[in-house]
C-alpha positions in Angstrom: -160.8 76.3 -117.2 -163.3 73.4 -118.2 -166.1 74.5 -121.0 -169.4 73.9 -119.0 -170.9 72.5 -122.9 -168.5 69.8 -122.5 -170.4 67.6 -120.1 -170.9 63.7 -121.9 -173.3 61.6 -120.4 -172.2 58.2 -121.1 -173.0 54.1 -120.7 -170.6 51.8 -120.6 -167.7 53.8 -118.7 -166.9 51.0 -116.3 -166.1 48.1 -118.9 -162.8 47.7 -120.6 -163.3 50.1 -123.8 -165.2 52.8 -121.5 -162.2 53.1 -118.9 -160.3 53.9 -121.9 -162.7 56.1 -123.1 -162.8 58.1 -120.2 -159.5 58.5 -120.0 -159.4 60.2 -123.5 -163.0 62.6 -122.6 -161.0 63.8 -119.0 -157.8 64.6 -121.5 -160.0 66.3 -123.8 -160.8 68.3 -121.2 -164.7 67.1 -121.0 -166.8 66.2 -117.7 -168.6 63.2 -117.2 -171.7 61.8 -116.2 -171.5 58.2 -116.4 -174.0 56.1 -115.8 -173.7 52.4 -114.1 -175.5 49.7 -113.0 -176.4 49.8 -109.0 -174.3 46.7 -108.5 -171.1 48.0 -110.3 -168.3 50.0 -108.6 -167.2 53.1 -110.3 -163.6 51.9 -112.4 -161.7 55.8 -112.1 -162.6 58.2 -109.0 -161.6 62.0 -110.7 -163.6 65.2 -110.4 -164.6 64.9 -113.7 -166.2 62.1 -113.6 -169.9 62.0 -111.9 -171.1 58.1 -111.1 -175.2 58.1 -111.3 -177.6 54.4 -111.1 -178.6 54.1 -114.1 -182.0 53.8 -112.4 -181.6 57.8 -111.2 -181.2 58.5 -114.9 -184.2 61.2 -114.5 -182.9 63.5 -112.0 -179.9 64.5 -114.7 -183.6 66.1 -116.5 -184.6 67.9 -113.3 -180.8 69.3 -113.1 -180.4 72.7 -115.7 -176.9 71.0 -116.8 -177.1 71.1 -120.6 -175.2 67.5 -122.0 -172.7 68.2 -125.6 -173.4 64.2 -126.0 -174.2 61.2 -125.3 -172.5 58.2 -125.7 -173.7 54.8 -125.3 -171.6 52.1 -125.1 -172.9 49.6 -122.8 -174.1 46.0 -123.7 -175.6 43.3 -122.4 -174.0 40.0 -125.1 -176.3 37.5 -122.7 -172.9 35.9 -121.3 -173.2 34.0 -118.1 -177.6 33.0 -119.4 -178.8 36.9 -119.0 -182.7 36.3 -119.8 -183.5 37.7 -122.8 -185.0 40.7 -120.6 -182.2 42.2 -119.4 -180.1 42.0 -122.8 -183.2 43.6 -124.1 -183.5 46.3 -120.9 -179.5 46.9 -121.7 -179.7 47.1 -125.6 -182.6 48.7 -126.7 -184.9 50.3 -124.2 -181.7 51.8 -121.8 -180.0 53.5 -125.6 -184.2 54.5 -126.4 -184.8 56.0 -123.3 -181.7 58.6 -123.2 -182.7 59.4 -127.1 -185.9 60.5 -125.3 -184.5 62.2 -123.3 -182.0 64.3 -125.4 -184.6 67.1 -125.6 -184.6 68.1 -121.7 -180.7 67.4 -122.0 -180.5 70.0 -124.4 -178.8 67.7 -126.9 -178.2 67.1 -130.3 -175.6 64.8 -130.3 -176.2 60.7 -129.7 -173.0 58.0 -130.3 -173.9 54.6 -130.4 -171.7 51.2 -130.8 -173.0 48.3 -133.2 -172.0 44.9 -133.1 -169.6 43.5 -135.2 -171.3 39.9 -135.0 -174.2 40.8 -137.0 -173.9 38.9 -140.1 -176.9 37.0 -140.6 -174.7 34.1 -142.7 -172.7 33.3 -139.2 -174.1 31.3 -136.0 -173.3 32.8 -132.6 -175.0 30.3 -130.4 -176.3 32.7 -127.6 -175.4 35.5 -128.8 -178.5 35.7 -131.3 -180.3 37.7 -128.7 -177.8 40.0 -128.3 -177.3 40.6 -131.9 -181.5 41.0 -132.6 -181.6 43.2 -129.6 -178.9 45.4 -132.0 -180.3 45.7 -134.8 -183.8 46.6 -133.1 -182.1 49.3 -131.4 -180.5 50.5 -134.6 -184.0 50.5 -136.5 -185.4 52.4 -133.9 -182.7 55.0 -133.7 -183.8 55.6 -137.5 -187.4 56.6 -136.5 -186.2 58.7 -133.8 -184.0 60.4 -136.6 -187.0 61.1 -139.1 -189.0 62.3 -136.4 -186.3 64.9 -134.5 -183.7 65.7 -138.0 -182.3 68.2 -135.9 -180.6 64.9 -133.7 -177.2 64.1 -135.5 -176.9 59.7 -134.1 -173.7 58.1 -135.4 -173.8 54.3 -135.0 -170.0 52.8 -134.8 
């Protein structure tokens, strides 16, 4: 029997890492609300996964469901010359909005992935805006946690 308190809200579920994480979470008995871009097709079809377009994120708050944790692994590296504003939406605005939705979702756990490309002494070309956006979100998350000490924020 599925524990209703084991519902995860996840971004990045269609990625290589995300797909593997989905399989592991389902195996552990979690059900998933997987946020995806409108143009992205679901990678796994399973009754324990509800695929939801990112722009419909507010609909989650209108329901009475409780979310055990938010797992944010979506990222935009800037490959293919993605505009900086689009990288910022994915790497800063989306996870910040998810942090802000935590009280409405009745969740206290937020897990986010950082970047190993953050070494200042290295030059990564097109990834500079990506690295800056990831650092910016980490700083904003620190402020959020200071203002909400009941939240457990894990940055991997």
